[in-house]
N, C-alpha and C positions, 0 to 999 in steps of 0.2 A: 214351362211353367203356364201355365193360362194366363197370366197378370202382365200385365206393360205398366211402371212408373212414368207417370209424365208430372212434373214439377212445376206450379206455377207463380209461387211466391215463396218468401220466407212464411213458413210454418204451417202452410197448405200444401198439399201431395193430392194428385188427382190418379186416379188407377183406371184401367183400362180392361176389362175383362176379354181376354182373347181367345177363349177357350170354346170349345164345341158343346157345350153342355151350359144347362142353366145351373148357379151356383145358388146355393138355399143358405138362410140365416149368417148372410153376411154380417161384419161387425170388427171394430176393430179396437185394440186395446192400447195403451201406451205405458211404456215402463223407462223411467229417468224422471228430467226434470218438466215442469208446464202440465198440464190441462189438457182432458180430452173432453171435448163434448161427449153427451149421451149418443152411444152407439147403438143406436135400435137395431137391431136382426131386419135385412131388407134382401129379394131375391133380387139376383142381378142375371141381368141373359147377356149372350154371346155380343160382342160389342158395343155393350153399354160401356157407360163410366160413373162410378162416384169418386166424391171429394171427402176428403178430409182436414180438418186443421188442428192446430196443436195451439191452445189459447191458455190462458192466465196472465197472474204477475209477470211472471219468468217466460212466456211463448216462446221471445226471441232466443233467449240463452237456449231451451229446449229443441226448437229446431233449428241449431248452431253445434248443438252440445254433442260429443261423441260417443257419449254414451247412452246417448237417448233413442229408442227401440219403439215402432209402430209394428204392431203384430196382427196380419188381416187373418182374417179365423172365418170359413163355410163350410158347408158343409156339401158333400157331393151329391147326384141323386141315389147313388145306392146305402147314403147315411153317414159313408166314412166323412169324419172332422177330419180336414185340413188347415195348418197354419200356416203363413209363411211372414218370414222379419222380413223388415224394411228398416233399413237406415235413416235417421230423420235429416243426417245432416244433407 
């Protein structure tokens, strides 16, 4: 897997791109309690990091919820879209 997760604090997750190719249109989606800020597609180069925060009135609950799932989505250089689920807890 070309990604590594580094958790900084409750509700904030930092992801490092450890692959060898540029990841295009990288964005996040959240399933479960809480809210995720607008995740605009971005290009992530090997070695770069991106951060995502779960927010909202129930963000602390979402960050600790067993059923909350963060999904990292990106495109490979050949146009193939890939999804990687990340447990929020």
